[in-house]
VEXTORLO-233771 format. One line per 5 residues: number of its first residue (from 1); their letters; for each residue x, y, z of C-alpha. Coordinates in nm, 3 decimals. Layout:
NUM) a) X/Y/Z  ...
***
This chain:
1) mskii) -6.670/4.774/-4.311  -6.665/4.612/-3.985  -6.911/4.690/-3.740  -6.870/5.044/-3.544  -6.846/5.061/-3.195
6) isaal) -7.002/5.390/-3.005  -6.872/5.524/-2.703  -7.102/5.763/-2.532  -6.831/6.048/-2.282  -7.100/6.157/-2.029
11) tgvvt) -6.969/6.440/-1.847  -6.642/6.519/-1.845  -6.477/6.740/-1.592  -6.499/7.070/-1.755  -6.816/7.162/-1.919
16) trqqs) -7.068/7.298/-1.661  -7.466/7.352/-1.624  -7.392/7.748/-1.736  -7.276/7.571/-2.044  -7.516/7.326/-2.058
21) pyipy) -7.832/7.251/-1.840  -7.778/6.883/-1.947  -7.456/6.783/-1.775  -7.507/6.506/-1.545  -7.333/6.557/-1.205
26) tpvei) -7.519/6.327/-0.956  -7.413/5.956/-0.980  -7.785/5.883/-1.013  -7.797/6.211/-1.331  -7.493/5.988/-1.482
31) aeeak) -7.644/5.652/-1.470  -7.936/5.778/-1.651  -7.756/5.930/-1.933  -7.559/5.623/-1.968  -7.879/5.428/-2.006
36) rsada) -8.015/5.677/-2.247  -7.670/5.615/-2.440  -7.715/5.219/-2.412  -8.055/5.240/-2.561  -7.970/5.467/-2.861
41) gasiv) -7.693/5.270/-2.914  -7.355/5.306/-2.748  -7.160/4.986/-2.615  -6.910/5.178/-2.380  -6.934/5.470/-2.154
46) hihar) -6.680/5.695/-2.068  -6.720/5.842/-1.704  -6.552/6.106/-1.475  -6.688/6.136/-1.149  -6.836/6.460/-1.015
51) nadgt) -6.954/6.604/-0.683  -7.288/6.755/-0.666  -7.186/7.126/-0.744  -7.005/6.959/-1.083  -6.642/6.979/-0.938
56) pawdv) -6.508/6.677/-1.042  -6.518/6.389/-0.777  -6.221/6.171/-0.687  -6.296/5.957/-0.368  -6.391/5.619/-0.470
61) etfsq) -6.698/5.607/-0.304  -6.896/5.851/-0.556  -6.717/5.636/-0.810  -6.854/5.324/-0.655  -7.204/5.493/-0.627
66) ihhev) -7.204/5.560/-1.004  -7.099/5.227/-1.053  -7.364/5.083/-0.847  -7.636/5.298/-1.055  -7.510/5.212/-1.395
71) rqrcp) -7.484/4.794/-1.324  -7.858/4.845/-1.227  -7.994/5.003/-1.543  -7.724/4.833/-1.761  -7.586/4.534/-1.648
76) dliin) -7.387/4.434/-1.976  -7.254/4.794/-2.106  -6.915/4.804/-2.070  -6.781/5.059/-1.815  -6.478/5.264/-1.881
81) ystga) -6.329/5.498/-1.569  -6.152/5.807/-1.637  -5.785/5.867/-1.460  -5.695/6.187/-1.654  -5.645/6.497/-1.360
86) fgipr) -5.460/6.781/-1.334  -5.261/6.825/-0.978  -5.420/6.508/-0.834  -5.191/6.242/-0.727  -5.129/5.958/-0.910
91) eqrih) -5.267/5.724/-0.614  -5.604/5.852/-0.613  -5.648/5.889/-1.005  -5.604/5.510/-0.987  -5.757/5.428/-0.655
96) hiral) -6.083/5.390/-0.804  -5.984/5.129/-1.049  -5.778/4.886/-0.825  -6.142/4.918/-0.607  -6.441/4.874/-0.900
101) kpema) -6.232/4.677/-1.121  -6.392/4.803/-1.411  -6.355/4.625/-1.774  -6.179/4.925/-1.910  -6.016/5.243/-1.805
106) alnmg) -5.879/5.578/-1.991  -5.429/5.535/-2.006  -5.303/5.914/-2.113  -5.015/5.809/-2.313  -4.842/6.115/-2.237
111) smnya) -4.780/6.482/-2.138  -4.859/6.793/-2.307  -5.005/7.133/-2.249  -5.399/7.164/-2.249  -5.595/7.484/-2.274
116) iysrk) -5.881/7.614/-2.409  -5.880/7.947/-2.571  -6.125/8.216/-2.685  -6.031/8.370/-3.009  -6.380/8.629/-2.898
121) hkrfh) -6.217/8.760/-2.582  -5.850/8.706/-2.682  -5.781/8.466/-2.405  -5.752/8.166/-2.246  -6.050/7.963/-2.034
126) hdyvf) -5.811/7.677/-1.952  -5.416/7.659/-1.912  -5.265/7.325/-1.735  -4.974/7.108/-1.791  -5.120/6.750/-1.839
131) anpfa) -4.834/6.572/-1.697  -4.820/6.202/-1.773  -4.430/6.109/-1.725  -4.358/5.738/-1.814  -4.308/5.649/-1.454
136) diqyf) -4.703/5.757/-1.413  -4.798/5.567/-1.687  -4.682/5.258/-1.576  -4.767/5.302/-1.239  -5.184/5.338/-1.363
141) lqamn) -5.111/5.015/-1.642  -4.972/4.800/-1.364  -5.270/4.895/-1.137  -5.509/4.852/-1.450  -5.328/4.467/-1.542
146) eagtr) -5.355/4.387/-1.160  -5.729/4.494/-1.184  -5.802/4.320/-1.485  -5.879/4.635/-1.648  -5.854/4.715/-2.020
151) pemec) -5.659/5.006/-2.080  -5.783/5.276/-2.315  -5.499/5.490/-2.457  -5.558/5.800/-2.461  -5.351/5.957/-2.768
156) fdtgh) -5.358/6.355/-2.781  -5.038/6.386/-3.024  -4.822/6.104/-3.260  -4.529/6.093/-2.983  -4.829/5.971/-2.739
161) innaq) -4.916/5.669/-2.987  -4.503/5.591/-3.025  -4.501/5.586/-2.630  -4.676/5.208/-2.591  -4.377/5.099/-2.774
166) plidm) -4.162/5.058/-2.456  -4.453/4.903/-2.290  -4.534/4.691/-2.518  -4.160/4.613/-2.531  -4.155/4.558/-2.125
171) gllps) -4.434/4.305/-2.158  -4.687/4.519/-1.969  -4.948/4.591/-2.241  -5.109/4.281/-2.370  -5.252/4.277/-2.739
176) pyqfs) -5.520/4.338/-2.852  -5.448/4.710/-2.793  -5.691/5.000/-2.785  -5.639/5.321/-2.857  -5.825/5.683/-2.861
181) lvmgv) -5.728/5.939/-3.082  -5.826/6.202/-2.907  -5.821/6.572/-3.189  -5.874/6.935/-3.132  -5.718/6.984/-2.793
186) lggip) -5.489/7.287/-2.754  -5.119/7.177/-2.668  -5.243/6.840/-2.871  -5.282/6.717/-3.298  -5.493/6.999/-3.504
191) attqn) -5.853/6.787/-3.614  -5.769/6.764/-3.931  -5.862/6.459/-4.154  -5.514/6.479/-4.271  -5.433/6.428/-3.903
196) lvhqa) -5.654/6.160/-3.805  -5.533/5.942/-4.135  -5.138/6.024/-4.041  -5.234/5.922/-3.660  -5.420/5.606/-3.761
201) gqlpa) -5.098/5.486/-4.023  -4.891/5.529/-3.695  -5.092/5.233/-3.484  -4.898/4.919/-3.417  -5.062/4.624/-3.534
206) nsywq) -5.375/4.437/-3.344  -5.488/4.757/-3.230  -5.854/4.898/-3.238  -5.904/5.230/-3.248  -6.162/5.508/-3.173
211) vigis) -6.140/5.890/-3.267  -6.202/6.164/-3.046  -6.296/6.480/-3.187  -6.363/6.774/-2.971  -6.593/7.068/-2.993
216) rhqwa) -6.754/7.147/-3.370  -6.466/6.876/-3.512  -6.673/6.555/-3.361  -6.905/6.512/-3.654  -6.674/6.535/-3.938
221) laava) -6.351/6.310/-3.782  -6.661/6.086/-3.665  -6.736/6.042/-4.037  -6.416/6.005/-4.165  -6.351/5.720/-3.876
226) itmgg) -6.621/5.498/-3.964  -6.498/5.474/-4.345  -6.160/5.401/-4.208  -6.275/5.127/-4.024  -6.236/5.280/-3.686
231) nvrvg) -6.493/5.345/-3.368  -6.641/5.659/-3.254  -6.689/5.906/-2.954  -6.951/6.107/-2.929  -7.090/6.243/-2.617
236) lednl) -7.145/6.581/-2.397  -6.777/6.573/-2.273  -6.684/6.675/-2.607  -6.869/6.826/-2.750  -7.230/6.980/-2.665
241) ylpng) -7.420/7.016/-2.998  -7.552/6.789/-3.265  -7.475/6.786/-3.621  -7.730/7.071/-3.684  -7.587/7.311/-3.454
246) elaks) -7.856/7.249/-3.183  -7.740/7.192/-2.862  -7.790/6.848/-2.743  -8.078/6.724/-2.462  -7.859/6.454/-2.372
251) ngecv) -7.593/6.196/-2.422  -7.843/5.953/-2.576  -7.963/6.219/-2.853  -7.560/6.268/-2.970  -7.508/5.853/-3.001
256) aqave) -7.867/5.845/-3.217  -7.692/6.079/-3.432  -7.365/5.877/-3.436  -7.563/5.579/-3.553  -7.724/5.748/-3.810
261) liriv) -7.375/5.842/-3.943  -7.260/5.521/-3.995  -7.586/5.367/-4.097  -7.554/5.684/-4.393  -7.246/5.571/-4.464
266) ggeva) -7.313/5.217/-4.522  -7.190/5.090/-4.184  -7.368/4.882/-3.908  -7.349/4.953/-3.514  -7.165/4.688/-3.302
271) tiaea) -7.435/4.592/-3.008  -7.262/4.537/-2.682  -7.233/4.177/-2.712  -7.060/4.215/-3.026  -6.810/4.527/-2.907
276) rgilq) -6.737/4.284/-2.596  -6.644/4.019/-2.816  -6.472/4.243/-3.103  -6.221/4.389/-2.845  -6.163/4.035/-2.642
281) iprvs) -6.368/4.181/-2.289  -6.545/3.946/-2.131  -6.835/4.052/-1.923  -6.745/4.163/-1.508  -6.984/4.264/-1.217
***
């Protein structure tokens, strides 16, 4: 079993402080959560920007403030910025990547319905079309290549994995490839062990991957991924609760639980330096 890389998804865009008072909003709060995650064992932090009221922020200045605050606290940590949004022009979805040139950024690999449904209330809380046509994927990827940013391909279904093939064929997607297998979003592939095995089996050669299990599926899928040689992502963007059902008080607590899970099954956690070596990601400012 190779060393396991842990990513921490710090805040997201959907969860609010009404759901958990521990969701970070401001650049300082996000950076403090990055530090807690790194101290607990994370090598990568996945970051969305927020306004002070918790709504999504897409201005370069807010991302720049986050970048500065994280780098002050964690100079070696791998920073991965989101580019996923609903109803935002593609130029705005990528301009912080052009400006800040992070080591990694999310590249959403296909369009889908994206919803949250409440069985209790028999209604949808969120109901969006997450649009990512090939023209936009190519546009984002070209911007990432120009910035020297590794694309982290977020795949919500099997077809999204196969969408990498034309990009590889065009020479736009250099190896090694970095995939995130997102499971449990309504509109995407359901979060089951069988589906994770299937998804991992579809990946091209020379790929690294992590599982992103949404909500209550997170911990079970993380355990499966570890035994399959995959990496894991945890954090308050994806799941607010620890394995025992308690509300997580920080992303650091989530990472600490992932570390314990990895050690229970006989694995080792990659340090930041080891993660950079495995993924072939040099440190940048």
